[in-house]
C-alpha positions, 0 to 999 in steps of 0.5 A: 397926480392928486396922490403925488401932490398929497404925498409931497405935502405930507413929506415936509410935515413928517420931516418936521415931526421927526425933527421936533421929536429928535430935538426933544429926545436930545434934551436932558431927562430933567429938561424933558420932565420939566416940559411934560410937567409944564404941559400938565400944568397948562392942561390942569389950569384949562380944566379948572377954568372949564369947571368954573365956567360950567359952575356959573349955571350947573351945580358942583354935584352935577359937574362932579357926577359927569366927571366920575361917569366919563372917567368910568367909561374911559377905563372900561375898555382897559378893564375888558382887555385885562380880564376878570381878575381885575374885577376881584378884590379882597378889600371892599371896605378900603375901596369904599373909603377911598371912593368916598374920600375921592368923591368928597375931594372932587366935590370940594375941589370943584366947589372951590374953583367955582367960588374962588379965584383960580389962583387962590384955589390952586395955591391952597391945593399945594398944601397937600404935602403939608397934610401928608407929613402929618398923616404919614406920621399918624398912619404910615409910621414914618419918622419926621424930624424937626426941620420938616416939622418946621417947614410944615408949620410955616406952610400952614401959616401960609394956608391961614393967611390965604384962608383968613379965618373969620373973614367972610370975603372968601372964608367958606370957599377957602375952607372947602378948598382946604377940606378938599386938600385934606381929603386928597391927602387922605386918599394918598394914604388909603391908596398907598395901603391898597396898592400893596395888594390891589392892581391899579386898574382895580383901584381905578374901577372901584373908584369909578363905580363908587364915586359915580354911585355916590354922586348920582343922588346929589346930582339928581337933586340939583339937576339942570338939563345941560346944553350940548355946549355944556356936555361938550365942556364936561367931556373936555374936563374929563379929557383935560384931566386925564391928559394932564395926569398922563403928562404929569406921570411922564414928567415925574417918571423921566426927570428927577423930583428935585429938578421937576417939582418946582415947575409944578408951581407954574400952575399958579402962573397959568391959573392966575393968567387964565383967571385974569383973562376970563374972569377978571380975577386979580390975586391979592396980597393975601394970596401972594403972601400965603402962596409964597409960604406954601410953595417955599415950605413944600419945596423944602420938604420935597428937597429934604425928602429927596436928600434923605432918600425918601423921595415920594416924587421920583416916579411919583406925582404927589403934588398934583390935585388931578381929580378923578383918575389919580391926581395924588399919584404917590407911586406907580400904582397910585399914579393910576388910581384916583 
């Protein structure tokens, strides 16, 4: 009797799940991709809020240490399943550089989120494509014409408006956020070169080992015993970051770059809402004006590159600042490698 009643209860739920899945599958690829991107933006914004809450008592280095360590633990089962070949590399120095840059980017990102309004830190992170234009010319021998250089210059004007050099109000934290964004862009370049010979799991594993090792000593120097609640929150940071990255990868894989990239900027909306709701942050005119210039310029660059056939975001997620497992994701290998 109880089994029959339980089965009867599960049947409508299974039917509802099937119906919802069918409706989602019936949507166009671009609509599906956009929805995946929006979900990833929500998850990333919640993750940033968790980091900000943790930062009220714990130091940035300690939070980053746990983020790296938990990320390493997550990939170990995949490494064991893949076999010993993924543990070998012929480019240890490149892995070391990538690990150092990634650890620096994570520390800067966590510091800026802790010491700035969420919307401000999020907006500055969107400057990564601007740095990528410069780095692509310097290290990847790419050709950039005057239109993209102009868009890049406009974007950096927006960055200056937000950072406000000489202002003590948020100047230092904003500078750290900008430095972290530069580090992320540099990680993209290094991973792009690494991915020509290294497997995604090898890149992931080396980053986990190197970043955890780098963060150990700074974390010990500022160590405070986390409460069980804080340990749970740090686990949630890792889970949210990984889940957000997975959704972003799915979104950019399904949809066309020019269709789904604009939805990535919904992170500004979610970050602004969560920042106001939890911390009472209200974005100022500098934030809104600078963010508008950054978003406009990076959107133009994305569309221009897509038009020229240099689409670094089709099946690639070069716009996400996801911090451990692959927030820079410029191609299928890099998607799994931060």
